[in-house]
C-alpha positions as CSV (number, residue, x, y, z in Angstrom):
1,M,0.0,0.0,0.0
2,N,2.9,2.4,0.6
3,R,4.0,1.9,-3.0
4,F,0.6,2.8,-4.2
5,L,0.5,6.0,-2.0
6,E,4.0,6.9,-3.1
7,A,3.2,6.5,-6.8
8,V,0.0,8.5,-6.5
9,L,1.8,11.4,-4.7
10,A,4.6,11.2,-7.4
11,V,2.0,11.5,-10.2
12,V,0.3,14.4,-8.5
13,L,3.6,16.2,-8.0
14,V,4.6,15.8,-11.7
15,G,1.1,16.6,-13.0
16,T,0.6,19.7,-10.9
17,A,4.0,21.1,-11.8
18,L,3.6,20.5,-15.6
19,D,0.1,22.1,-15.6
20,F,1.4,25.7,-15.2
21,G,2.3,25.1,-11.6
22,G,-1.3,24.0,-10.7
23,V,-2.7,27.6,-10.8
24,Q,-5.7,26.7,-12.9
25,P,-8.8,25.6,-11.0
26,L,-9.0,22.3,-12.8
27,A,-5.4,21.5,-11.9
28,Y,-5.6,22.2,-8.2
29,S,-9.1,20.6,-8.0
30,L,-7.7,17.4,-9.5
31,M,-4.8,17.6,-7.0
32,E,-7.2,17.8,-4.1
33,I,-9.5,15.0,-5.3
34,V,-6.7,12.6,-6.1
35,L,-4.9,13.1,-2.8
36,F,-8.1,13.0,-0.7
37,A,-9.2,9.8,-2.5
38,A,-5.8,8.0,-2.1
39,L,-5.7,8.9,1.6
40,L,-9.3,7.8,2.1
41,V,-8.8,4.5,0.4
42,V,-5.8,3.7,2.6
43,M,-7.5,4.8,5.8
44,V,-10.6,2.8,5.1
45,Q,-8.5,-0.3,4.3
46,E,-6.3,0.0,7.4
47,T,-9.3,0.7,9.6
48,W,-11.0,-2.4,8.2
49,H,-8.0,-4.5,9.2
50,G,-7.8,-2.9,12.7
51,R,-4.7,-0.8,12.2
52,L,-4.1,2.8,11.2
53,D,-0.5,4.0,11.0
54,F,-0.1,7.7,10.1
55,P,2.7,9.2,12.3
56,T,1.6,12.8,12.1
57,P,2.8,15.7,14.3
58,I,0.4,17.9,16.1
59,W,1.5,21.3,14.7
60,P,0.1,21.0,11.1
61,V,-3.2,19.7,12.7
62,L,-3.3,22.8,14.9
63,F,-2.8,25.2,11.9
64,V,-5.5,23.4,9.9
65,A,-7.9,23.5,12.9
66,W,-7.2,27.3,13.3
67,V,-8.1,28.0,9.7
68,G,-11.2,25.9,10.1
69,L,-12.1,28.0,13.2
70,E,-12.1,31.1,11.1
71,M,-15.2,29.8,9.3
72,V,-17.2,28.9,12.5
73,P,-19.9,31.5,13.4
74,L,-19.1,33.1,16.7
75,P,-21.0,35.6,18.9
76,A,-20.7,39.1,17.3
77,A,-19.6,40.5,20.7
78,L,-16.6,38.2,20.7
79,V,-15.7,39.0,17.1
80,R,-15.9,42.7,18.1
81,V,-13.3,42.2,20.8
82,L,-11.0,40.2,18.5
83,E,-11.5,42.2,15.3
84,P,-12.7,45.8,16.2
85,A,-11.8,47.0,12.7
86,R,-14.8,45.0,11.4
87,F,-17.1,47.4,13.1
88,R,-15.6,50.8,12.3
89,A,-17.9,51.5,9.4
90,P,-21.5,52.4,10.5
91,M,-24.2,49.9,9.5
92,P,-26.4,51.1,6.6
93,A,-29.9,52.4,7.5
94,G,-32.4,49.7,8.1
95,L,-29.8,46.9,8.8
96,H,-28.9,45.5,12.2
97,E,-25.7,44.0,13.4
98,P,-25.8,40.2,13.1
99,A,-25.8,38.2,16.2
100,W,-23.2,35.7,14.8
101,L,-20.2,36.4,12.7
102,T,-17.2,34.4,11.4
103,L,-13.6,35.6,11.9
104,S,-13.1,35.4,8.2
105,I,-14.4,38.3,6.2
106,D,-15.2,35.9,3.4
107,P,-16.0,32.4,4.6
108,H,-16.4,31.0,1.1
109,A,-12.9,32.1,0.1
110,T,-11.5,30.7,3.3
111,L,-13.3,27.4,2.7
112,L,-11.7,27.1,-0.7
113,G,-8.3,27.9,0.8
114,W,-8.9,25.5,3.6
115,I,-9.6,22.6,1.2
116,R,-6.4,23.4,-0.6
117,L,-4.6,23.5,2.7
118,L,-6.0,20.0,3.5
119,A,-4.6,18.8,0.2
120,Y,-1.2,20.0,1.2
121,F,-1.6,18.4,4.6
122,A,-2.6,15.1,2.8
123,G,0.6,15.3,0.8
124,F,2.6,15.9,4.0
125,V,1.0,12.9,5.7
126,I,1.6,10.6,2.7
127,A,5.2,11.7,2.5
128,V,5.7,10.9,6.2
129,R,4.0,7.5,5.7
130,V,5.9,6.3,2.6
131,F,9.4,7.7,3.0
132,D,11.9,5.1,4.3
133,S,15.6,6.0,4.3
134,K,16.6,2.4,4.9
135,T,15.7,1.6,1.3
136,R,18.2,4.2,0.1
137,R,16.1,4.6,-3.0
138,S,13.2,7.0,-2.3
139,L,10.9,7.5,-5.3
140,L,9.8,10.9,-3.9
141,V,13.3,12.2,-3.8
142,R,14.0,11.0,-7.4
143,V,10.7,12.6,-8.6
144,L,11.6,15.9,-7.0
145,I,15.0,15.9,-8.7
146,G,13.4,14.8,-12.0
147,I,10.9,17.7,-11.8
148,G,13.7,20.2,-11.2
149,I,15.9,18.8,-14.0
150,F,13.0,18.8,-16.5
151,E,12.0,22.3,-15.6
152,A,15.6,23.5,-15.9
153,V,16.1,22.0,-19.3
154,Y,12.7,23.2,-20.6
155,G,13.3,26.7,-19.3
156,S,16.9,26.8,-20.7
157,V,15.5,25.8,-24.1
158,E,12.9,28.6,-23.9
159,Y,15.6,31.1,-23.0
160,L,18.3,30.1,-25.5
161,T,16.0,29.6,-28.5
162,G,13.5,32.4,-27.9
163,W,10.7,29.8,-28.0
164,E,8.0,31.7,-26.0
165,K,5.7,28.7,-25.5
166,I,4.6,26.4,-22.7
167,F,3.7,23.3,-24.6
168,T,1.1,24.8,-27.0
169,Y,0.3,27.9,-24.9
170,S,2.0,31.1,-26.1
171,K,3.4,33.1,-23.3
172,Q,2.0,36.5,-22.7
173,Y,4.0,37.6,-19.7
174,Y,7.6,37.2,-18.6
175,T,8.9,36.8,-22.1
176,G,12.7,36.7,-22.6
177,M,13.0,34.7,-19.4
178,A,13.0,31.1,-18.6
179,T,9.7,30.0,-17.0
180,G,9.7,26.3,-17.7
181,T,6.1,25.0,-17.5
182,Y,5.2,27.9,-15.1
183,I,3.6,31.2,-16.0
184,N,5.7,33.3,-13.6
185,H,9.5,33.1,-13.8
186,N,9.8,33.6,-10.0
187,H,7.7,30.5,-9.4
188,F,9.8,28.6,-11.9
189,G,12.9,29.7,-9.9
190,G,11.1,28.5,-6.8
191,V,10.7,24.9,-8.0
192,L,14.4,24.9,-8.9
193,E,15.6,26.2,-5.6
194,L,13.4,23.7,-3.8
195,T,14.8,20.7,-5.7
196,L,18.4,21.4,-6.5
197,P,19.7,20.9,-2.9
198,F,18.8,17.2,-3.2
199,L,21.4,16.9,-5.9
200,V,24.0,18.3,-3.4
201,G,22.8,15.7,-0.9
202,L,23.3,12.9,-3.4
203,I,26.7,14.3,-4.4
204,L,27.7,14.2,-0.7
205,Y,26.3,10.6,-0.4
206,Y,28.4,9.2,-3.3
207,F,31.4,11.4,-2.3
208,Q,31.5,9.7,1.1
209,I,31.3,6.2,-0.5
210,W,34.1,7.1,-2.9
211,Q,36.2,8.4,-0.1
212,E,35.7,5.3,2.0
213,K,36.6,3.0,-0.9
214,R,39.6,5.2,-1.7
215,R,41.0,4.9,1.9
216,K,40.6,1.1,1.7
217,G,42.6,0.9,-1.5
218,P,41.6,-0.4,-5.0
219,S,40.1,-3.9,-5.3
220,R,39.4,-5.9,-8.4
221,R,36.3,-7.4,-6.8
222,D,34.8,-4.2,-5.4
223,Q,34.4,-1.5,-8.1
224,S,31.7,0.4,-6.1
225,G,34.2,3.2,-5.3
226,A,34.7,4.0,-8.9
227,S,31.0,3.8,-9.5
228,A,30.3,6.2,-6.6
229,G,32.8,8.7,-8.0
230,F,31.3,8.5,-11.4
231,Q,27.8,9.1,-10.0
232,A,28.9,12.0,-7.9
233,L,30.2,13.6,-11.2
234,V,26.9,12.9,-12.9
235,Y,24.9,14.6,-10.2
236,M,27.4,17.5,-10.2
237,F,26.7,18.0,-13.9
238,L,23.0,17.9,-13.3
239,L,23.4,20.5,-10.6
240,I,25.1,22.8,-13.1
241,V,22.2,22.2,-15.5
242,M,19.7,23.3,-12.8
243,L,21.8,26.3,-11.8
244,V,21.9,27.5,-15.4
245,G,18.2,27.2,-15.6
246,L,17.9,29.2,-12.4
247,I,20.1,31.9,-13.9
248,F,18.0,32.0,-17.0
249,S,14.9,32.6,-14.9
250,R,16.4,36.0,-13.9
251,S,14.5,35.7,-10.6
252,R,16.4,37.7,-8.1
253,G,14.7,36.1,-5.1
254,A,15.2,32.6,-6.4
255,I,18.8,33.2,-7.3
256,L,19.6,34.8,-3.9
257,G,17.7,32.1,-2.0
258,A,19.4,29.3,-3.9
259,V,22.9,30.8,-3.5
260,L,22.6,31.4,0.2
261,S,21.1,28.0,0.7
262,L,23.8,26.2,-1.3
263,L,26.5,28.0,0.7
264,F,24.9,27.0,3.9
265,I,24.5,23.3,3.1
266,A,28.0,23.2,1.6
267,L,29.4,24.4,4.8
268,L,27.2,21.9,6.7
269,A,28.6,19.1,4.6
270,Q,32.1,20.3,5.3
271,L,31.4,20.2,9.0
272,K,30.3,16.6,8.7
273,V,32.9,15.1,6.3
274,R,35.8,17.3,7.3
275,R,37.7,16.5,4.1
276,K,39.8,18.9,2.1
277,T,38.8,17.1,-1.0
278,W,35.2,18.2,-0.5
279,M,36.2,21.9,-0.2
280,L,38.5,21.7,-3.1
281,G,35.7,20.1,-5.2
282,L,33.3,22.7,-4.1
283,F,35.7,25.5,-5.0
284,G,36.3,23.9,-8.4
285,F,32.6,23.6,-9.0
286,L,32.0,27.3,-8.2
287,L,34.8,28.3,-10.6
288,V,33.2,26.2,-13.4
289,S,29.7,27.6,-12.6
290,V,30.9,31.2,-12.5
291,G,33.0,30.7,-15.7
292,Y,30.1,29.2,-17.5
293,G,27.9,32.0,-16.3
294,L,30.3,34.6,-17.7
295,W,30.5,32.7,-20.9
296,I,26.7,32.7,-21.5
297,G,26.5,36.3,-20.3
298,L,25.2,37.4,-16.9
299,D,24.4,41.0,-17.9
300,P,20.6,40.5,-17.9
301,V,20.7,38.9,-14.5
302,L,23.1,41.5,-13.0
303,S,20.9,44.3,-14.4
304,R,17.9,42.8,-12.5
305,F,19.9,43.0,-9.2
306,E,21.1,46.6,-10.0
307,E,17.4,47.6,-10.0
308,L,17.5,47.1,-6.2
309,G,19.8,50.0,-5.8
310,L,18.6,53.2,-4.2
311,G,17.0,55.5,-6.7
312,N,17.0,52.9,-9.4
313,Q,14.0,50.8,-8.5
314,S,12.1,49.2,-11.3
315,F,8.3,49.3,-11.6
316,S,8.2,45.7,-10.3
317,T,10.3,46.5,-7.3
318,A,8.3,49.6,-6.5
319,T,4.9,47.8,-6.6
320,R,6.1,45.0,-4.4
321,L,7.4,47.3,-1.8
322,S,4.2,49.3,-1.9
323,F,2.0,46.2,-1.6
324,S,3.9,44.8,1.3
325,R,3.9,48.2,3.1
326,D,0.1,48.6,2.7
327,A,-0.5,45.0,3.7
328,L,1.0,45.8,7.1
329,G,-2.2,47.8,7.7
330,I,-4.2,44.6,7.6
331,I,-1.9,43.1,10.3
332,R,-2.3,46.2,12.5
333,D,-6.1,46.0,12.4
334,Y,-6.5,42.2,12.4
335,R,-3.5,41.4,14.6
336,W,-4.4,38.2,16.3
337,T,-6.9,36.4,14.0
338,G,-6.4,37.8,10.5
339,T,-9.0,38.3,7.9
340,G,-9.3,34.6,6.9
341,L,-7.2,32.3,4.7
342,G,-7.7,33.2,1.0
343,T,-9.1,36.7,1.7
344,F,-6.1,38.9,1.1
345,A,-7.3,40.2,-2.2
346,L,-10.6,41.3,-0.7
347,A,-9.1,42.8,2.5
348,F,-6.3,44.6,0.6
349,R,-8.7,46.8,-1.3
350,H,-9.4,48.9,1.8
351,Y,-5.6,49.4,2.5
352,Q,-4.2,50.0,-1.0
353,T,-2.7,53.4,-1.2
354,A,-0.7,53.2,-4.5
355,F,-1.2,51.7,-7.9
356,V,-4.9,51.7,-7.1
357,T,-6.0,50.7,-10.6
358,F,-4.3,47.3,-10.0
359,F,-6.1,44.3,-8.6
360,V,-3.7,42.8,-6.0
361,D,-4.3,39.2,-5.2
362,H,-1.1,38.5,-3.3
363,A,1.3,40.5,-1.1
364,H,4.5,39.3,-2.8
365,D,5.6,38.3,0.7
366,D,4.3,35.0,2.0
367,F,5.1,35.9,5.7
368,I,3.1,39.1,5.5
369,E,0.3,37.5,3.5
370,F,-0.2,34.5,5.9
371,T,0.0,36.9,8.9
372,S,-2.6,39.2,7.4
373,E,-4.9,36.2,6.6
374,T,-4.4,34.0,9.7
375,G,-3.1,36.6,12.3
376,L,-0.1,36.4,14.5
377,L,-1.5,33.2,16.0
378,G,-1.9,31.5,12.7
379,A,1.5,32.6,11.4
380,A,3.2,31.3,14.6
381,L,1.4,27.9,14.2
382,L,2.7,27.7,10.6
383,F,6.2,29.1,10.6
384,L,7.6,28.4,14.1
385,P,7.3,24.6,13.7
386,I,8.9,24.8,10.3
387,A,11.8,26.7,11.8
388,Y,12.1,24.1,14.6
389,L,12.0,21.3,12.1
390,L,14.7,23.1,10.1
391,V,17.0,23.2,13.2
392,K,16.1,19.6,14.0
393,M,17.0,18.4,10.5
394,T,20.3,20.2,10.7
395,I,21.2,18.7,14.0
396,V,20.3,15.1,12.9
397,F,22.3,15.7,9.7
398,L,25.4,16.6,11.6
399,Y,25.3,13.8,14.1
400,D,23.7,10.9,12.1
401,S,26.3,8.2,11.4
402,R,24.5,6.9,8.3
403,R,25.0,8.2,4.8
404,Y,21.8,8.2,2.8
405,R,19.5,9.7,5.5
406,P,21.8,12.7,6.2
407,A,22.1,13.2,2.4
408,V,18.3,13.5,2.1
409,L,18.1,15.7,5.1
410,L,20.7,18.0,3.6
411,G,18.4,18.4,0.6
412,C,15.4,19.1,2.8
413,V,17.3,21.7,4.8
414,G,18.6,23.4,1.6
415,G,15.2,23.4,-0.1
416,I,13.2,24.7,2.8
417,L,15.8,27.4,3.7
418,A,15.9,28.6,0.0
419,I,12.1,28.9,-0.2
420,L,11.9,30.7,3.1
421,I,14.4,33.3,1.9
422,H,12.6,33.7,-1.4
423,S,9.2,33.9,0.4
424,A,10.2,37.3,1.8
425,T,9.9,38.7,-1.7
426,D,7.4,36.5,-3.5
427,F,4.4,34.2,-3.0
428,N,5.6,30.8,-3.9
429,L,3.6,29.3,-1.1
430,Q,0.5,30.4,-2.8
431,V,1.3,28.4,-6.0
432,P,-0.2,24.9,-5.6
433,A,2.7,23.0,-7.2
434,N,5.4,24.7,-5.1
435,A,3.3,24.6,-1.9
436,L,2.7,20.8,-2.4
437,I,6.5,20.3,-2.9
438,V,7.2,22.2,0.3
439,A,4.7,20.0,2.1
440,V,6.3,16.8,0.8
441,I,9.8,18.0,1.6
442,L,8.6,18.8,5.2
443,G,7.1,15.4,5.4
444,I,10.3,13.7,4.2
445,G,12.3,15.8,6.6
446,Y,10.0,15.1,9.6
447,K,10.1,11.4,8.9
448,A,13.9,11.2,8.6
449,A,14.7,13.6,11.5
450,C,12.0,12.8,14.0
451,V,10.1,9.6,13.4
452,E,13.0,7.4,12.2
453,K,15.3,8.7,14.9
454,R,12.7,8.1,17.6
455,E,12.1,4.5,16.4
456,E,15.7,3.6,16.6
457,P,16.9,1.8,19.8
458,P,19.5,3.8,21.8
459,G,23.1,3.1,20.6
460,A,22.0,1.4,17.4
461,R,24.7,1.3,14.8
462,P,23.8,1.5,11.1
463,A,24.1,-1.5,8.8
464,R,26.7,-1.2,6.0
465,E,25.2,0.9,3.1
466,R,26.0,-0.3,-0.3
467,V,26.4,2.0,-3.3
468,R,23.7,1.7,-5.9
469,T,24.6,2.4,-9.5
470,I,22.6,4.5,-11.9
471,S,21.3,1.3,-13.6
472,G,19.8,0.3,-10.2
473,R,22.1,-2.7,-9.5
474,D,24.1,-3.0,-6.2
């Protein structure tokens, strides 16, 4: 049954990413239906057999419950205490204040957002259920890497050939940039920064095996060391491919998030392996990447960063800053409870002070948007556990004596750190494909860092891990 769940989740991840990032109603509706149906089938079957094994932490349940509470009718007097801004405008003549109100200013919009949130939660639960580091061959990890590589190649072809199409759809926006199968180049950069750290993790995995075999000396019978070295080079090449695609996206937030994340996980890996060869290899890789970037031309990318300079802000930068600044007014008035998940576009109309002819559906800052919609309480329930899990994954990575599990954890740390950095300037967590990938990565990280470590007996030593070749043979 785990294989069935893993295959379903893999298909949903691929399909949602390929269908413009899942932003169309049909795409995210199918995502929700398939994930709910798969989870329901397994729950019914396991309940029928008298067992139900879904190791789920309490913190995502609390956040889902909090959003659900926003739709529950409460006494108007209580809502007045929690959200006094709702009652500032006088009631029209002939109308009376209702006796019951919801915390959400638009319960229908919050219901739609809540259903999508439940789908992400289902993806998280399935990832926790099916990931098993002992197999050293996770389908989910391979699918995440595959999505990143495909998007990078597709986006690079778009950029280099000037082919402004996503399959048969002619691009109308973000032309001259790599967008892959996404509409927005920033969200394309988001999927790359989420997935490319897993390549670094696999490079580390095979590097450790190669180092171990090298210390033992060459053997005619055991050629796994040479195979591991070759696979590390293959994954290094794929990493360069993904970095090139990221550069072609010209997304400043994605590039900055990915670079800072890669530097962090590279230093983490050095702390773990403590090998000069790793640092020398990393330095050589950076030289190759920078040299290739100079060869293909970095002027368009550098000009995008130059727009951030004082007095030289582009229209895009100015609008983002304005939207984020105005959205802080929502947080001031709806500090604790927010206006309801999915209601930002409606609430923002009353706070928009610039570019008033624009319809603004997102704040271009996920932290501000989630806080305005779910309040400080909701934002704390969402982001504080993620920060804790990030620290937990880092600690387990550094002290775990195994090889494959720390390699996967390194990818989880890098992906989550990159998207959190990028979230300060964009709304990747509002894009269904990227939000689902984040949920799956969190699920994999939670399983590896918390559940598997908790299930191990104290003092247990890992069994010898064998290198697996690209063809799949040991």
